[in-house]
N, C-alpha and C positions, 0 to 999 in steps of 0.2 A: 355744729350745723354745716360749717364749711366742709368738714371732713366727709359728712354724709353726701353733700352735693358733689364733691370731687369723685367719690366712689360711684355715684350714680352715673356721672359722665363717663367714667372709665368703663363701666359695665355696658353702657350704650355703645361705646366705640368697639369694644371687644366682641360684643354679641350682635353687632349689626342692627342695633335699635330694635331688637326683638323680632326681626324678620328671619324666616327660616333660611339657613345657609345650605346650599347644595354643594356637596363635595364632588368635584369632577375627578374621576379616576381614569387615567389613560391606560389602555390595555398594554400588557407587557409584551415587548417584542420577543419573538421566538429566539431562543438561544441557538446559534448556529455552531455546530460542532465540526471542526475541521476533519476531513477524511485522513485516515492514517494508512501509510504504506509500509510494509515490511519487505526490505530488500535483503536477500541472502546471497553472500559471496563466498567463494572458496578462500581458504586461508592464504593461498598464494596462486599466482597465475590466473586470476580472474581477468576478463577482457575489459580494458579500461573504458572504451567507448560505451560498452553495454551497461556499464555502471553509471558513467558520467552523464550521458544524454538523458536517461530517465531521472536521475537524481536532481540534476539542474532544473529540468522542466517541472518536476513535482514541487521542489522547494520554492521556485519562483511563482508557482500557482497557489501557494498557500497550504500545500499538503504537509502533514507531519510525516517525516521519513525516519524510520529506524533501521539500522543495519545490523544484521546478525551473521555469525559465522560459527565455526567449530570452537573458536576461542576468541578472546578479545585483544589478542596481540595485533599490532599493525599488519594488515594484509597488503601484499604487493602485487600490483597488476602486471600483466604481460609486457606492457609498455612503460612500466616504472611508476605508475600512480600508486600512492600509498593511502590506504583507508583504515581507520581504526574502528572496528565494529563496536556497536553500543552494548551488545549483549551476546551471550552464547545461544545456540539453538535450544539448549535445555532450559533456558530462562524465558523462552518465548511463550506468551499466552495468546493463542490465536484469536480469542474473542476481542482483543484490543485493536485489531487491524481490519481494514476494509478490503485490502488487496495484498496479495503475496506475489513478489517478483523474484525469480531465481535467475541470477546473472550467469552468463556462460564464460567461455574461456577454457583453455586446456586444463586448468586446475579444477574445473567443475567436476571432472570425472571422480574425484574423491567423495563427492556428494551423492553420486548415483545410488549407492546402497546405504545411505545414512538413514537408519531407522527412525531417528528423532525427527529428521526433516520429512520423512515419509508420513509420520503421524501428524505433523503440522499441515502438510498438504491435504491429507485426508480430512482433517478438521475443517479447513477452508472449503473443501469440496462439499462436505455434508451441509455446511451453512449456506451454500449457494453463493459464495463470495468469488470475486474475480481472482483468477490465478494466472500468472504470466511467466513465461520462460523463453529464453533466447539462446541461439547458437546450439551448443550440445546440452544445455540445461533441460530441454524437454524430456530427455531420457530419465531425469529424476521423476518427472510426473508420470512417465510410463511405468517405471518400476514401483511407484507408489500405488499403481493400480487404478488410476483415474482416467486413463485415455482409451478405454475400450470403446471402439466404434466412433472415436472423436477424431476429426481431421485436424492435423497440426502440421506446421512447417518447422524446420530445424536445419542445422548445418547438414548438408547432404550425406556426409560420411557416417552419420548416426541413424540414417533412416531405417536400417535393418534392426537396430536396437529398439526402435519405437514399434516397428511392425511385430517384433517378437513378443511384445507385451500387449498386443491387440489394438495399438493405435494406427491411424491411417495417415501416412505421410503424404503431404502434397507439396509440390514445388511452388513456393510463393515467398514474397518478402515478409509479409505479415499475414497471419491467419487468425480469424476469430471464429470459434465454434462454441456455441453456448456461452459459458462464462470463462472459457479458457482462451488466452491470447498468446500466440507464439510468434517468434521472429527468427529469421534464418541466419543472422550473423551481425557483425559489427557495422557493416554498411547500411543496415536497415534499422539501427538502434534509434535514430531520431523518429522515424515513422512508427516504430514499435512503441516508443514512449508516448507519442501523441495519441495513438490508438487506445492505450491504457487510460490516459487522462480523459479522453472523450467518453469512454465506458463509465468512468466514475462520475462524470457530469450528468449522465442520463438519469 
């Protein structure tokens, strides 16, 4: 008898005395996916500030940054900075990134006619993603065929290279035209980086 009584009490406690229990389900919070940036550098003689200013700003802002080059050996900047790329251009999957940034410097000239980089640029362009380049790197965009009738800035010495591919060179520190952001050189690297970050925040 005592066992039956104890069982009845336990059932009353567990089941709330027979009253209907309402389960409150809190709505799931949306999962925020961090934006991803692909930075491309030359295997040597990239411009240090044009890499460092964007890289530092992006990482401090919570963006995921991946560095790519023609190989994964440590790349040395014009001023001595050493960066080890995460992957080669051939390993890049454009769908994984929200923005592409090509860093300038004298070594960037070896990237101007890189067909793998051209295909990456074209994939970003077709997807309507942000594409950025600074110093002499806008020539890569021009030779990839995406600057026709697009206004861009760049290091003045390469303005004819851009014009020959249908791009419209303008004298400016930073220029935004549609989804393409360009900078004129290392002195504008900070403003260039901020402009890219603002574009991603919109």
